C-alpha positions as CSV (number, residue, x, y, z in Angstrom):
1,M,-55.2,-29.7,45.7
2,S,-54.8,-31.9,48.7
3,I,-52.1,-32.5,51.2
4,S,-51.0,-35.5,49.1
5,N,-50.2,-33.1,46.2
6,H,-47.8,-31.3,48.5
7,Y,-46.2,-34.2,50.2
8,R,-46.2,-37.4,48.2
9,H,-43.0,-38.9,49.6
10,V,-42.7,-37.8,53.2
11,K,-45.3,-37.6,56.0
12,P,-45.5,-34.1,57.3
13,H,-47.1,-35.3,60.5
14,D,-43.8,-37.0,61.3
15,Y,-42.2,-33.6,61.6
16,E,-42.7,-31.0,64.4
17,T,-45.0,-28.1,63.4
18,T,-42.2,-25.6,63.7
19,H,-41.2,-23.5,60.7
20,K,-37.7,-25.1,60.7
21,D,-39.1,-28.7,60.8
22,M,-41.8,-28.1,58.2
23,L,-39.1,-26.5,56.0
24,Q,-37.1,-29.7,56.4
25,A,-40.2,-31.7,55.4
26,S,-40.5,-29.6,52.2
27,T,-36.7,-30.0,51.5
28,D,-37.0,-33.8,52.1
29,E,-40.0,-34.0,49.8
30,L,-38.2,-32.2,47.0
31,I,-35.1,-34.3,47.5
32,A,-37.3,-37.4,47.2
33,R,-38.8,-36.1,44.0
34,G,-35.3,-35.8,42.5
35,Y,-34.8,-32.0,42.6
36,A,-31.4,-32.3,44.4
37,K,-30.0,-33.9,41.2
38,V,-30.8,-30.9,39.1
39,L,-30.7,-27.9,41.4
40,E,-27.8,-26.2,43.3
41,E,-28.2,-26.3,47.1
42,D,-29.3,-22.6,47.3
43,E,-31.9,-23.2,44.5
44,L,-33.2,-26.2,46.4
45,K,-33.5,-24.1,49.6
46,V,-35.5,-21.4,47.7
47,L,-37.8,-24.0,46.2
48,A,-38.3,-25.6,49.6
49,Q,-39.4,-22.3,51.0
50,Y,-41.8,-21.8,48.1
51,H,-43.1,-25.3,48.6
52,L,-43.7,-24.7,52.3
53,E,-45.5,-21.4,51.6
54,K,-47.8,-23.0,49.1
55,F,-48.6,-25.7,51.7
56,K,-49.3,-23.0,54.4
57,N,-51.6,-21.2,52.0
58,Y,-53.4,-24.5,51.4
59,M,-53.9,-24.9,55.2
60,R,-54.7,-21.3,56.1
61,P,-58.3,-21.2,55.1
62,M,-59.0,-23.9,57.7
63,F,-58.0,-21.4,60.3
64,D,-58.4,-17.9,58.8
65,K,-59.3,-17.5,55.2
66,D,-58.1,-13.9,55.3
67,A,-54.6,-15.0,56.2
68,I,-53.6,-16.3,52.8
69,S,-50.2,-14.9,51.8
70,T,-49.5,-13.3,48.5
71,E,-45.9,-12.5,49.3
72,L,-42.9,-14.8,49.8
73,V,-39.7,-13.7,51.5
74,I,-36.8,-15.9,50.6
75,E,-34.2,-16.4,53.2
76,M,-30.7,-16.9,51.9
């Protein structure tokens, strides 16, 4: 899986690398994919958090391969 599989419609490097901004990138990506048409706002928020965590897990081995997360805490 490559970065293009995570972000096909937005450019994550256009966002700040803060959690808040990267979560916005994930939300924007999911909206561009059409998820906002079929999901409630709270469902989209949860899916965006999952999307971001998958991306972080993809990136983590480049920095510390032992840091891959197997847990996801959803903020409501």
